[in-house]
C-alpha positions as CSV (number, residue, x, y, z in Angstrom):
1,X,13.0,21.9,-18.1
2,X,11.1,19.7,-15.7
3,X,12.8,17.6,-13.2
4,X,12.4,15.5,-10.1
5,X,14.8,15.5,-7.7
6,X,14.9,12.5,-5.1
7,X,16.5,12.2,-1.9
8,X,16.2,10.4,1.3
9,X,17.7,6.8,0.4
10,X,20.5,5.0,2.4
11,X,21.1,2.1,4.3
12,X,18.8,1.3,7.6
13,X,18.7,-1.9,9.9
14,X,15.3,-4.0,9.4
15,X,12.7,-2.8,11.0
16,X,13.8,0.6,10.7
17,X,12.5,3.6,9.0
18,X,13.3,5.6,6.3
19,X,11.0,9.1,4.5
20,X,11.9,9.5,0.7
21,X,11.4,12.8,-1.0
22,X,11.0,14.0,-4.6
23,X,10.5,16.8,-6.0
24,X,9.3,18.4,-9.4
25,X,11.0,21.6,-10.6
26,X,10.5,23.3,-13.8
27,X,7.9,25.1,-15.6
28,X,4.7,22.7,-14.6
29,X,1.0,23.4,-15.2
30,X,-0.6,20.9,-12.7
31,X,0.2,17.1,-10.9
32,X,-1.8,14.8,-12.1
33,X,-0.1,11.8,-10.4
34,X,3.0,11.2,-8.3
35,X,4.3,8.0,-6.9
36,X,7.3,5.6,-6.4
37,X,8.3,2.3,-8.3
38,X,11.3,0.5,-7.4
39,X,13.2,-2.2,-9.1
40,X,16.0,-4.9,-8.3
41,X,18.4,-6.4,-10.7
42,X,16.9,-8.9,-12.8
43,X,13.3,-7.8,-12.1
44,X,10.7,-5.2,-13.7
45,X,10.1,-1.8,-12.1
46,X,7.0,-2.6,-9.9
47,X,4.9,0.0,-8.1
48,X,5.5,0.9,-4.3
49,X,2.9,4.1,-4.3
50,X,1.1,6.3,-6.1
51,X,-1.4,9.0,-5.5
52,X,-3.5,10.5,-8.6
53,X,-5.2,14.0,-8.1
54,X,-8.8,13.5,-7.2
55,X,-8.1,10.0,-6.1
56,X,-6.6,7.8,-2.9
57,X,-3.3,6.6,-2.8
58,X,-2.7,3.1,-4.1
59,X,-0.1,0.8,-2.5
60,X,1.8,-2.2,-3.8
61,X,0.6,-5.6,-1.9
62,X,3.9,-5.6,-0.4
63,X,4.2,-2.8,1.2
64,X,0.6,-1.8,2.3
65,X,0.3,-1.2,6.1
66,X,3.8,-0.2,6.3
67,X,4.7,2.4,3.5
68,X,2.7,6.1,3.7
69,X,2.5,8.4,0.8
70,X,2.0,12.1,0.7
71,X,2.1,15.1,-1.9
72,X,2.6,18.7,-0.7
73,X,1.0,20.1,-3.2
74,X,2.4,23.7,-2.8
75,X,5.7,22.7,-3.0
76,X,5.4,20.0,-5.7
77,X,6.9,17.3,-3.7
78,X,5.7,13.7,-2.8
79,X,6.7,11.7,0.2
80,X,7.4,7.9,0.8
81,X,7.6,7.1,4.7
82,X,8.8,3.8,4.6
83,X,8.5,2.1,7.9
84,X,9.0,-1.4,9.5
85,X,11.6,-2.0,6.6
86,X,12.3,-5.6,5.4
87,X,15.5,-6.9,3.8
88,X,13.4,-7.4,0.7
89,X,12.5,-4.0,0.5
90,X,16.2,-3.4,-0.7
91,X,16.2,-1.6,-4.2
92,X,16.6,1.5,-6.3
93,X,13.3,3.6,-5.4
94,X,11.8,5.8,-8.6
95,X,10.3,9.1,-8.3
96,X,7.2,9.1,-11.1
97,X,4.9,11.9,-11.7
98,X,2.7,12.6,-14.8
99,X,2.5,16.6,-15.1
100,X,0.8,18.9,-17.3
101,X,3.8,20.9,-19.2
102,X,2.2,23.4,-21.3
103,X,-0.7,21.8,-22.8
104,X,0.2,18.3,-22.4
105,X,0.4,15.8,-19.7
106,X,3.7,14.1,-19.5
107,X,5.3,11.2,-17.7
108,X,8.5,11.8,-15.8
109,X,11.0,9.7,-14.0
110,X,13.4,10.6,-11.4
111,X,17.2,9.5,-11.4
112,X,16.6,6.8,-8.4
113,X,17.6,6.8,-4.7
114,X,19.1,3.4,-3.3
115,X,17.5,1.9,-0.4
116,X,19.4,-0.8,1.3
117,X,17.9,-2.5,4.5
118,X,20.2,-5.2,6.0
119,X,21.9,-5.5,9.5
């Protein structure tokens, strides 16, 4: 069974940094894309950052210049480095991946990790 397991969320002061990790496990053939979305109550889930195989990273407008994303293919893990955090970055952050499982490419979501930016 394929799973995405996230870690690294928590409470941080404005201007601080956090790094989120998301590891894929199970019978995975290849990783086509991995990234992060976030959601706050009453709002739609929005793109934070994503890396697609063979392409560069893409970022949501609100995090450009502050967040970076990287993938360790050997560990099937994606990282989100968040710097200069603002209170408006407070949200549940969800890992998403498009993985080859058997002969199919399927999308998977992690369980979500809370990030709270507050003094």
